[in-house]
N, C-alpha and C positions, 0 to 999 in steps of 0.2 A: 167615249171619253168625256164628251160634253155632259152627259147625264151624271157621270161619276164626279166630275168637277163641281157640278151644281149641288150634288148631295154633300160633298165635303164642305163646300161653302156654307150650306145651311147648317151643318154641324158646328162650324166655327162660330157662326152667329149665335147658335143656341148656347154654346159654351160661354160666350161673352155675356149672355143674359144670365146664365147660372152663376158665374163667378161674381157678377155685379150684385145679383139678388142676395147671395150669401155673404156679401161684403168681404169677399176675398180680394176684391179689387174695388177701388172707388174711382177717383179721377184718373188713376194711372194703372198700368198693367196691359198685357197683350196676350193674344192667343194666335197660334199659326198651325197650318197643316200642309204637309208636303202633297204636291200633285203627283201621284204615282206615274212612273215612266217618263218623267220630265226633269228638267233642272230648275223647276220653279216651286214656290210655295205661296200660299195665301196667308195673309196676316191682317189682324185688325189694325185700323189706322191710328194715327197719333191723336186720339181723342178718347174720352171715357168709354169704357166697355158698355155702359148703360145706353150710350147713343148709337151703338152698332146694332142696327135693326134689320138690315137687308143684305143679301149676298153682294150687291154692287157697292156696298160701303167698304168692302175689303180691298186690300192692295195686293198685287202680284209682284213678287220679288224673285230675282234669280240667285243662284248660289254664289255669285260674285258680290252679292249685296246691292245689286242695282234694281231700282224700281222699274218695272216694265209696263204696268197697267194700274189704273185706279185714280179716282178723283181726289183722294186725300194723300197726305204724306205718310210714309211708314213710320213706326216708332223710332225714337232716337236709339234704342237698344236693339235694333234689328239684327245686329251682329250676334247676339245671343242665339237667335234662331239659325242664321246662316251657318255659323260655325258648328253648331250641334248637328245640323243636317249633313254637313260635309263629313264630320267625324263619325257619325253613327248612321249607316245605311238602314239600320233597323228602326230608327226613330221616324214616326210619321206625323207627330204633333208635339208642340212645345207650348207650355203655359208659363207666363211670368206674372206672379201674383204679389200682392202686398198684404198678405194675411197677418193679423195682429199678433196672435199667440206664437206663431212661428218666429215672428220678429223678436219676441222676448228671448227665445233661445239663441237667435243669431247675435243678439247684443251680448249675451252671456258667453258666447263662443262655445255653446254646448249643442251637440247633435240632438235631433228629435229621434227617439228610438221607439220601436214598436212596443206598445203596452196593451193593445187590444186587437181583436181579430181583424177589424177593418184596416188598421194601420199596417198590417202585414202586406198590403197591396204595394207598398213601397219596396218590398223585398230586402229590407235592411235599414240600418241607421241612415239618416239624412245629415251629412256633415255641413260645417260652416265654411264657405269660401272666404278666405281671409281679406280679400280686397273689398273696399267700401265704395269705390268709384262706380258711376254708371258704366255699363258695358257698351260704350259708344265707339270702340275701335275694334278692328280685326284682331289686334294683338290680345286685347282683354277677352274677346269672344273665344279665341283659341285657347287661352289659359283656362277659362271656365269650362270649356268642353273637355279639356284634358283632366281637370279636377273632377268632373262628374264621371269621366271614364265610361265604364260599362254600367254605372249606377243609374238610378231613376230620378234623382233630384239633388238639389243643393240649396242650403240657406245662404243668402247673400248678407254679409255682415251689416246689420242695421238697415237692410234694404230689401226685404222680401224674400221671395223664393223663385226657383226655376225648376220645372218638372218636365219630364219627357214621357212619352208613351208611344205605342205602336199606331194609335189613331186618336181622334179627338175625344170620343167617349172615354177611353182609357186615361188620357192625360187629365181630363176634367174631373173624373171620379177620384183619381189620385190626388189632385189638388184639394178636393173636399176632405178626403180622409187624412191628408197630411195635417191640415189645420185641426181636425178633430183629435188626431193623435197628440199634437202639441198641447191642446187644451187639457186632455186627460192626464198627460204627463205632468203638466204644470200643477194641476189640482192635486194629484197624488203626491208630488214633492212637498206640497204645503202640509201634508199630514204625516208623511214618513218616507220610506224608501220604496219606490215602485218595484214590482216584480216584472221585469222586462221579458219579452218573449225570447226564447232560445232560438238560435239560428235554424235548427231543424223545424221548429214550430212556425217560424216566419216563412220558410220555404214551402211547407205543406199548405198552410192557410193562404199565403199570398198567391200561389199558383192556382189554388181553387177559386179565389176571388177574381182572377183574371180570365177565367173561363167565360165564354159568351153569355150563358144564361144568367150568371150572377152579375156580371158587368152591365149587361143590358138592363137588368132589373133596376140597378142603381141609376143608370143614365136616364132611363125613362121617368123615374121618380123625380129626379132633379129638374128635368125638362118641364114636367107638369107643374112642379112647385114654382118654377120661375116664369111660367107662361110662355115657354119657348118651344 
């Protein structure tokens, strides 16, 4: 268990480096991962992801939202993670980003839709959660978890994104491809009407991308790119 916890902690740190390097997060944003077989998860602290360099920078939180270990404070929006882990036993990692192009769609109230192969990894449209408040309470965290339901992500109105995955590599790659999808959709809309992927195309391509060889290839690339 100690070895597995260490591996997961190192992956969270790597995801922090990747999201900061790709400017999906700047001073704000957070990443977490469930510790399997426990009621705890590891989460980046209340500081820029660019400053999260070592596993001991992380904070351990339980599913009641209580900090149990760590030198730093957890993020103000820790309830995002707590409530998603409670609602979704299949979720092993959560990313909270402030990516720019996705924010354009959240301001417009428009979902990000799959327009290219890599965007299919979200397995469908990413809708806009209508609340603009920071998710600082259990009630708002529960509302957001219910809004995401069995989906993979949500745009927060004027306030970034929340993405879920089975583990850290999956959630991190999804965060990258969500922003890429938003950028391509934005550029296509400036020229004409995009040809969105049909549901059956999303299902086939998305499931393929989630297979370990493809996901690992992307994860390893982004780690190397970010020096993580």
